[in-house]
PDB file as gemmi writes it, atoms N, CA and C in Angstrom:
CRYST1    1.000    1.000    1.000  90.00  90.00  90.00 P 1                      
ATOM      1  N   MET A   1      17.784  13.201 -18.870  1.00  0.00           N  
ATOM      2  CA  MET A   1      17.417  14.376 -18.734  1.00  0.00           C  
ATOM      3  C   MET A   1      16.891  15.444 -19.805  1.00  0.00           C  
ATOM      4  N   THR A   2      15.981  15.814 -19.824  1.00  0.00           N  
ATOM      5  CA  THR A   2      15.250  16.201 -21.529  1.00  0.00           C  
ATOM      6  C   THR A   2      16.142  17.504 -21.570  1.00  0.00           C  
ATOM      7  N   SER A   3      15.751  17.982 -22.480  1.00  0.00           N  
ATOM      8  CA  SER A   3      16.686  19.611 -22.852  1.00  0.00           C  
ATOM      9  C   SER A   3      15.971  20.970 -21.896  1.00  0.00           C  
ATOM     10  N   LEU A   4      15.020  20.843 -21.466  1.00  0.00           N  
ATOM     11  CA  LEU A   4      14.052  21.384 -20.593  1.00  0.00           C  
ATOM     12  C   LEU A   4      14.954  22.016 -19.347  1.00  0.00           C  
ATOM     13  N   PRO A   5      15.076  21.083 -18.638  1.00  0.00           N  
ATOM     14  CA  PRO A   5      15.605  21.199 -17.264  1.00  0.00           C  
ATOM     15  C   PRO A   5      16.792  21.546 -17.176  1.00  0.00           C  
ATOM     16  N   GLN A   6      17.847  21.148 -18.349  1.00  0.00           N  
ATOM     17  CA  GLN A   6      19.324  20.916 -19.027  1.00  0.00           C  
ATOM     18  C   GLN A   6      18.917  22.849 -19.345  1.00  0.00           C  
ATOM     19  N   GLN A   7      18.623  23.653 -19.723  1.00  0.00           N  
ATOM     20  CA  GLN A   7      18.241  24.670 -20.094  1.00  0.00           C  
ATOM     21  C   GLN A   7      18.142  25.668 -18.688  1.00  0.00           C  
ATOM     22  N   ALA A   8      17.267  25.245 -17.949  1.00  0.00           N  
ATOM     23  CA  ALA A   8      16.955  25.806 -16.757  1.00  0.00           C  
ATOM     24  C   ALA A   8      18.575  25.707 -15.699  1.00  0.00           C  
ATOM     25  N   ILE A   9      18.995  24.417 -15.563  1.00  0.00           N  
ATOM     26  CA  ILE A   9      19.965  24.673 -14.912  1.00  0.00           C  
ATOM     27  C   ILE A   9      21.366  25.677 -15.599  1.00  0.00           C  
ATOM     28  N   ALA A  10      21.165  25.688 -16.808  1.00  0.00           N  
ATOM     29  CA  ALA A  10      22.545  26.425 -17.543  1.00  0.00           C  
ATOM     30  C   ALA A  10      21.988  27.802 -16.896  1.00  0.00           C  
ATOM     31  N   GLN A  11      20.689  27.972 -16.948  1.00  0.00           N  
ATOM     32  CA  GLN A  11      20.301  29.687 -16.629  1.00  0.00           C  
ATOM     33  C   GLN A  11      20.686  29.877 -15.122  1.00  0.00           C  
ATOM     34  N   ILE A  12      20.162  28.801 -14.096  1.00  0.00           N  
ATOM     35  CA  ILE A  12      20.294  29.134 -12.919  1.00  0.00           C  
ATOM     36  C   ILE A  12      21.802  29.059 -12.505  1.00  0.00           C  
ATOM     37  N   GLU A  13      22.802  28.300 -13.156  1.00  0.00           N  
ATOM     38  CA  GLU A  13      24.140  28.371 -13.202  1.00  0.00           C  
ATOM     39  C   GLU A  13      24.555  30.000 -13.471  1.00  0.00           C  
ATOM     40  N   LYS A  14      24.396  30.468 -14.222  1.00  0.00           N  
ATOM     41  CA  LYS A  14      24.977  32.004 -14.088  1.00  0.00           C  
ATOM     42  C   LYS A  14      24.222  33.072 -13.048  1.00  0.00           C  
ATOM     43  N   LEU A  15      23.153  32.311 -12.137  1.00  0.00           N  
ATOM     44  CA  LEU A  15      23.007  33.478 -10.962  1.00  0.00           C  
ATOM     45  C   LEU A  15      23.649  33.200  -9.821  1.00  0.00           C  
ATOM     46  N   PRO A  16      24.066  34.491  -9.196  1.00  0.00           N  
ATOM     47  CA  PRO A  16      25.082  34.066  -7.986  1.00  0.00           C  
ATOM     48  C   PRO A  16      24.896  32.855  -6.821  1.00  0.00           C  
ATOM     49  N   ALA A  17      25.324  32.665  -6.281  1.00  0.00           N  
ATOM     50  CA  ALA A  17      25.428  31.065  -5.168  1.00  0.00           C  
ATOM     51  C   ALA A  17      23.928  31.542  -4.895  1.00  0.00           C  
ATOM     52  N   ALA A  18      23.651  32.682  -3.843  1.00  0.00           N  
ATOM     53  CA  ALA A  18      22.493  32.686  -2.973  1.00  0.00           C  
ATOM     54  C   ALA A  18      21.357  32.661  -3.958  1.00  0.00           C  
ATOM     55  N   ASP A  19      21.421  32.947  -4.975  1.00  0.00           N  
ATOM     56  CA  ASP A  19      20.281  32.917  -5.605  1.00  0.00           C  
ATOM     57  C   ASP A  19      20.288  31.446  -6.492  1.00  0.00           C  
ATOM     58  N   GLN A  20      21.043  30.884  -6.633  1.00  0.00           N  
ATOM     59  CA  GLN A  20      21.246  29.547  -6.710  1.00  0.00           C  
ATOM     60  C   GLN A  20      20.185  28.270  -5.946  1.00  0.00           C  
ATOM     61  N   ASP A  21      20.668  29.048  -4.687  1.00  0.00           N  
ATOM     62  CA  ASP A  21      20.524  28.044  -3.104  1.00  0.00           C  
ATOM     63  C   ASP A  21      19.166  28.233  -3.221  1.00  0.00           C  
ATOM     64  N   ALA A  22      18.394  29.501  -3.619  1.00  0.00           N  
ATOM     65  CA  ALA A  22      16.950  30.021  -3.312  1.00  0.00           C  
ATOM     66  C   ALA A  22      16.421  29.517  -4.372  1.00  0.00           C  
ATOM     67  N   VAL A  23      16.866  29.061  -5.683  1.00  0.00           N  
ATOM     68  CA  VAL A  23      15.861  28.347  -6.859  1.00  0.00           C  
ATOM     69  C   VAL A  23      15.946  27.042  -6.549  1.00  0.00           C  
ATOM     70  N   ALA A  24      17.264  26.467  -6.064  1.00  0.00           N  
ATOM     71  CA  ALA A  24      17.340  25.538  -5.680  1.00  0.00           C  
ATOM     72  C   ALA A  24      16.585  24.578  -4.299  1.00  0.00           C  
ATOM     73  N   ALA A  25      16.282  25.635  -3.804  1.00  0.00           N  
ATOM     74  CA  ALA A  25      15.183  24.889  -2.170  1.00  0.00           C  
ATOM     75  C   ALA A  25      13.745  25.088  -2.758  1.00  0.00           C  
ATOM     76  N   ARG A  26      13.291  26.215  -3.716  1.00  0.00           N  
ATOM     77  CA  ARG A  26      12.160  26.401  -4.229  1.00  0.00           C  
ATOM     78  C   ARG A  26      11.761  24.805  -4.607  1.00  0.00           C  
ATOM     79  N   ILE A  27      12.587  24.593  -6.214  1.00  0.00           N  
ATOM     80  CA  ILE A  27      12.326  23.241  -6.842  1.00  0.00           C  
ATOM     81  C   ILE A  27      12.087  22.494  -5.877  1.00  0.00           C  
ATOM     82  N   LEU A  28      13.280  21.897  -4.741  1.00  0.00           N  
ATOM     83  CA  LEU A  28      12.797  20.882  -3.773  1.00  0.00           C  
ATOM     84  C   LEU A  28      11.785  20.579  -3.212  1.00  0.00           C  
ATOM     85  N   ALA A  29      11.083  21.837  -2.567  1.00  0.00           N  
ATOM     86  CA  ALA A  29      10.051  22.476  -1.579  1.00  0.00           C  
ATOM     87  C   ALA A  29       8.959  21.978  -2.290  1.00  0.00           C  
ATOM     88  N   ASP A  30       8.854  22.354  -3.828  1.00  0.00           N  
ATOM     89  CA  ASP A  30       8.029  22.289  -4.835  1.00  0.00           C  
ATOM     90  C   ASP A  30       7.676  20.236  -5.052  1.00  0.00           C  
ATOM     91  N   LEU A  31       8.842  20.223  -5.065  1.00  0.00           N  
ATOM     92  CA  LEU A  31       9.022  18.285  -5.390  1.00  0.00           C  
ATOM     93  C   LEU A  31       8.195  17.530  -4.246  1.00  0.00           C  
ATOM     94  N   GLU A  32       8.981  18.263  -2.679  1.00  0.00           N  
ATOM     95  CA  GLU A  32       8.365  17.125  -1.784  1.00  0.00           C  
ATOM     96  C   GLU A  32       6.451  17.773  -1.736  1.00  0.00           C  
ATOM     97  N   ASP A  33       5.981  18.718  -1.982  1.00  0.00           N  
ATOM     98  CA  ASP A  33       4.892  19.041  -1.855  1.00  0.00           C  
ATOM     99  C   ASP A  33       3.833  18.600  -2.869  1.00  0.00           C  
ATOM    100  N   GLU A  34       4.154  18.017  -4.150  1.00  0.00           N  
ATOM    101  CA  GLU A  34       3.825  16.970  -5.498  1.00  0.00           C  
ATOM    102  C   GLU A  34       3.724  15.717  -4.829  1.00  0.00           C  
ATOM    103  N   LYS A  35       4.745  15.626  -3.694  1.00  0.00           N  
ATOM    104  CA  LYS A  35       5.101  14.064  -4.058  1.00  0.00           C  
ATOM    105  C   LYS A  35       3.517  13.732  -2.617  1.00  0.00           C  
ATOM    106  N   ALA A  36       3.454  14.863  -1.465  1.00  0.00           N  
ATOM    107  CA  ALA A  36       3.004  14.767  -0.236  1.00  0.00           C  
ATOM    108  C   ALA A  36       1.333  14.828  -1.191  1.00  0.00           C  
ATOM    109  N   TRP A  37       1.194  15.925  -2.281  1.00  0.00           N  
ATOM    110  CA  TRP A  37      -0.658  15.900  -2.803  1.00  0.00           C  
ATOM    111  C   TRP A  37      -0.415  14.421  -3.647  1.00  0.00           C  
ATOM    112  N   ALA A  38       0.113  13.988  -3.977  1.00  0.00           N  
ATOM    113  CA  ALA A  38       0.327  12.177  -4.892  1.00  0.00           C  
ATOM    114  C   ALA A  38      -0.107  11.316  -4.019  1.00  0.00           C  
ATOM    115  N   ALA A  39       0.760  10.877  -2.845  1.00  0.00           N  
ATOM    116  CA  ALA A  39       0.271  10.135  -1.741  1.00  0.00           C  
ATOM    117  C   ALA A  39      -1.179  10.556  -1.094  1.00  0.00           C  
ATOM    118  N   SER A  40      -1.715  12.002  -0.880  1.00  0.00           N  
ATOM    119  CA  SER A  40      -2.517  11.970  -0.704  1.00  0.00           C  
ATOM    120  C   SER A  40      -3.949  11.631  -1.590  1.00  0.00           C  
ATOM    121  N   PHE A  41      -3.866  11.954  -3.186  1.00  0.00           N  
ATOM    122  CA  PHE A  41      -4.523  11.587  -3.868  1.00  0.00           C  
ATOM    123  C   PHE A  41      -4.747  10.114  -4.210  1.00  0.00           C  
ATOM    124  N   GLN A  42      -3.675   9.353  -4.194  1.00  0.00           N  
ATOM    125  CA  GLN A  42      -3.567   7.835  -3.855  1.00  0.00           C  
ATOM    126  C   GLN A  42      -4.148   7.400  -2.669  1.00  0.00           C  
ATOM    127  N   ALA A  43      -4.212   7.985  -1.574  1.00  0.00           N  
ATOM    128  CA  ALA A  43      -4.717   7.115  -0.881  1.00  0.00           C  
ATOM    129  C   ALA A  43      -5.988   7.814  -0.385  1.00  0.00           C  
ATOM    130  N   THR A  44      -6.814   8.011  -1.243  1.00  0.00           N  
ATOM    131  CA  THR A  44      -8.153   8.794  -1.050  1.00  0.00           C  
ATOM    132  C   THR A  44      -9.165   7.397  -1.681  1.00  0.00           C  
ATOM    133  N   SER A  45      -9.911   7.211  -1.225  1.00  0.00           N  
ATOM    134  CA  SER A  45     -10.773   6.119  -1.900  1.00  0.00           C  
ATOM    135  C   SER A  45     -11.982   6.350  -2.530  1.00  0.00           C  
ATOM    136  N   ALA A  46     -12.112   5.629  -3.547  1.00  0.00           N  
ATOM    137  CA  ALA A  46     -13.428   5.948  -3.951  1.00  0.00           C  
ATOM    138  C   ALA A  46     -14.532   6.744  -3.306  1.00  0.00           C  
ATOM    139  N   ASP A  47     -14.964   5.849  -2.194  1.00  0.00           N  
ATOM    140  CA  ASP A  47     -15.935   6.452  -1.358  1.00  0.00           C  
ATOM    141  C   ASP A  47     -16.086   8.043  -0.541  1.00  0.00           C  
ATOM    142  N   GLN A  48     -14.624   8.079  -0.336  1.00  0.00           N  
ATOM    143  CA  GLN A  48     -14.069   9.526   0.008  1.00  0.00           C  
ATOM    144  C   GLN A  48     -14.526  10.471  -1.144  1.00  0.00           C  
ATOM    145  N   TRP A  49     -13.739  10.430  -2.620  1.00  0.00           N  
ATOM    146  CA  TRP A  49     -14.062  11.017  -3.738  1.00  0.00           C  
ATOM    147  C   TRP A  49     -15.441  10.981  -3.802  1.00  0.00           C  
ATOM    148  N   GLU A  50     -16.451  10.487  -3.908  1.00  0.00           N  
ATOM    149  CA  GLU A  50     -17.764  10.308  -3.978  1.00  0.00           C  
ATOM    150  C   GLU A  50     -18.755  11.556  -2.992  1.00  0.00           C  
ATOM    151  N   ARG A  51     -18.333  11.405  -1.903  1.00  0.00           N  
ATOM    152  CA  ARG A  51     -18.652  12.037  -0.883  1.00  0.00           C  
ATOM    153  C   ARG A  51     -18.338  13.523  -1.083  1.00  0.00           C  
ATOM    154  N   LEU A  52     -16.996  14.085  -1.146  1.00  0.00           N  
ATOM    155  CA  LEU A  52     -16.353  15.116  -1.524  1.00  0.00           C  
ATOM    156  C   LEU A  52     -17.242  15.921  -2.983  1.00  0.00           C  
ATOM    157  N   ALA A  53     -17.660  14.908  -3.862  1.00  0.00           N  
ATOM    158  CA  ALA A  53     -18.666  15.272  -5.046  1.00  0.00           C  
ATOM    159  C   ALA A  53     -19.534  15.462  -4.628  1.00  0.00           C  
ATOM    160  N   ALA A  54     -20.242  14.662  -3.667  1.00  0.00           N  
ATOM    161  CA  ALA A  54     -21.763  15.154  -3.161  1.00  0.00           C  
ATOM    162  C   ALA A  54     -21.761  16.720  -2.406  1.00  0.00           C  
ATOM    163  N   MET A  55     -20.674  16.648  -1.751  1.00  0.00           N  
ATOM    164  CA  MET A  55     -20.508  18.144  -0.611  1.00  0.00           C  
ATOM    165  C   MET A  55     -20.218  19.261  -2.403  1.00  0.00           C  
ATOM    166  N   ALA A  56     -19.532  19.356  -2.573  1.00  0.00           N  
ATOM    167  CA  ALA A  56     -19.545  19.774  -4.117  1.00  0.00           C  
ATOM    168  C   ALA A  56     -20.743  20.365  -4.622  1.00  0.00           C  
ATOM    169  N   ARG A  57     -21.595  19.319  -4.956  1.00  0.00           N  
ATOM    170  CA  ARG A  57     -22.987  19.277  -5.515  1.00  0.00           C  
ATOM    171  C   ARG A  57     -23.829  20.071  -4.853  1.00  0.00           C  
ATOM    172  N   ARG A  58     -23.842  20.145  -3.669  1.00  0.00           N  
ATOM    173  CA  ARG A  58     -24.868  20.664  -2.208  1.00  0.00           C  
ATOM    174  C   ARG A  58     -24.332  21.974  -2.511  1.00  0.00           C  
ATOM    175  N   GLU A  59     -22.762  22.170  -2.382  1.00  0.00           N  
ATOM    176  CA  GLU A  59     -23.036  24.088  -2.274  1.00  0.00           C  
ATOM    177  C   GLU A  59     -23.253  24.535  -3.685  1.00  0.00           C  
ATOM    178  N   ILE A  60     -22.976  23.975  -4.532  1.00  0.00           N  
ATOM    179  CA  ILE A  60     -23.022  24.443  -5.662  1.00  0.00           C  
ATOM    180  C   ILE A  60     -24.895  24.824  -6.213  1.00  0.00           C  
ATOM    181  N   GLU A  61     -25.771  23.792  -5.657  1.00  0.00           N  
ATOM    182  CA  GLU A  61     -27.524  23.825  -5.468  1.00  0.00           C  
ATOM    183  C   GLU A  61     -27.591  25.207  -4.520  1.00  0.00           C  
ATOM    184  N   ALA A  62     -27.064  25.305  -3.274  1.00  0.00           N  
ATOM    185  CA  ALA A  62     -27.257  26.065  -2.423  1.00  0.00           C  
ATOM    186  C   ALA A  62     -26.627  27.218  -2.881  1.00  0.00           C  
ATOM    187  N   GLY A  63     -25.983  27.378  -3.791  1.00  0.00           N  
ATOM    188  CA  GLY A  63     -25.729  29.149  -4.205  1.00  0.00           C  
ATOM    189  C   GLY A  63     -24.416  29.417  -3.620  1.00  0.00           C  
ATOM    190  N   ASP A  64     -23.875  28.331  -2.996  1.00  0.00           N  
ATOM    191  CA  ASP A  64     -22.729  28.865  -1.974  1.00  0.00           C  
ATOM    192  C   ASP A  64     -21.129  29.112  -2.590  1.00  0.00           C  
ATOM    193  N   THR A  65     -21.467  28.760  -3.833  1.00  0.00           N  
ATOM    194  CA  THR A  65     -20.102  28.937  -4.786  1.00  0.00           C  
ATOM    195  C   THR A  65     -20.388  30.429  -5.783  1.00  0.00           C  
ATOM    196  N   VAL A  66     -19.200  30.102  -5.937  1.00  0.00           N  
ATOM    197  CA  VAL A  66     -18.799  31.598  -6.810  1.00  0.00           C  
ATOM    198  C   VAL A  66     -18.082  30.862  -8.617  1.00  0.00           C  
ATOM    199  N   PRO A  67     -18.776  31.310  -9.971  1.00  0.00           N  
ATOM    200  CA  PRO A  67     -17.985  30.933 -11.071  1.00  0.00           C  
ATOM    201  C   PRO A  67     -17.140  31.106 -11.025  1.00  0.00           C  
ATOM    202  N   LEU A  68     -15.887  30.228 -11.862  1.00  0.00           N  
ATOM    203  CA  LEU A  68     -14.782  30.649 -11.488  1.00  0.00           C  
ATOM    204  C   LEU A  68     -14.517  31.514 -12.467  1.00  0.00           C  
ATOM    205  N   GLU A  69     -14.863  32.269 -13.521  1.00  0.00           N  
ATOM    206  CA  GLU A  69     -14.382  33.082 -14.276  1.00  0.00           C  
ATOM    207  C   GLU A  69     -14.449  34.632 -13.111  1.00  0.00           C  
ATOM    208  N   ASP A  70     -14.915  34.340 -12.011  1.00  0.00           N  
ATOM    209  CA  ASP A  70     -15.234  35.430 -11.305  1.00  0.00           C  
ATOM    210  C   ASP A  70     -13.977  35.657 -10.262  1.00  0.00           C  
ATOM    211  N   VAL A  71     -13.509  34.430 -10.041  1.00  0.00           N  
ATOM    212  CA  VAL A  71     -12.268  34.242  -9.409  1.00  0.00           C  
ATOM    213  C   VAL A  71     -11.141  34.298 -10.285  1.00  0.00           C  
ATOM    214  N   PHE A  72     -10.857  34.180 -11.378  1.00  0.00           N  
ATOM    215  CA  PHE A  72      -9.913  33.994 -12.136  1.00  0.00           C  
ATOM    216  C   PHE A  72     -10.405  34.461 -13.461  1.00  0.00           C  
ATOM    217  N   PRO A  73     -10.547  35.907 -13.736  1.00  0.00           N  
ATOM    218  CA  PRO A  73     -10.842  36.468 -14.834  1.00  0.00           C  
ATOM    219  C   PRO A  73      -9.871  35.986 -15.774  1.00  0.00           C  
ATOM    220  N   VAL A  74     -10.983  35.885 -17.240  1.00  0.00           N  
ATOM    221  CA  VAL A  74     -10.318  35.341 -18.353  1.00  0.00           C  
ATOM    222  C   VAL A  74      -9.756  36.719 -19.045  1.00  0.00           C  
ATOM    223  N   LYS A  75      -8.259  37.113 -19.045  1.00  0.00           N  
ATOM    224  CA  LYS A  75      -7.623  37.714 -20.050  1.00  0.00           C  
ATOM    225  C   LYS A  75      -7.882  37.587 -21.598  1.00  0.00           C  
ATOM    226  N   ALA A  76      -8.475  38.560 -22.283  1.00  0.00           N  
ATOM    227  CA  ALA A  76      -8.779  38.882 -23.582  1.00  0.00           C  
ATOM    228  C   ALA A  76      -6.761  38.352 -24.325  1.00  0.00           C  
ATOM    229  N   THR A  77      -6.926  37.945 -25.404  1.00  0.00           N  
ATOM    230  CA  THR A  77      -5.922  37.354 -26.108  1.00  0.00           C  
ATOM    231  C   THR A  77      -5.293  38.471 -26.848  1.00  0.00           C  
ATOM    232  N   GLY A  78      -3.937  38.849 -26.881  1.00  0.00           N  
ATOM    233  CA  GLY A  78      -3.176  40.188 -27.261  1.00  0.00           C  
ATOM    234  C   GLY A  78      -3.065  40.959 -25.773  1.00  0.00           C  
ATOM    235  N   GLU A  79      -3.065  40.800 -24.679  1.00  0.00           N  
ATOM    236  CA  GLU A  79      -2.867  41.478 -23.549  1.00  0.00           C  
ATOM    237  C   GLU A  79      -1.485  41.102 -23.179  1.00  0.00           C  
TER     238      GLU A  79                                                      
END                                                                             
């Protein structure tokens, strides 16, 4: 184990038992979610990726999208 997870565990161990369980449950759920996403991506064929890309291009050309900056505004540094 690297030092960062060890540091996180050391901090978690300082929490009350209920909070430790809540953090652990969240981590386990996140790991399961990542595993499911990885399996889904791995199971996606090149043809499926091409169809998805074509759909995205059509939506962009039709003006059915918004700039990413409108959804997630960039904050000025120093804020």
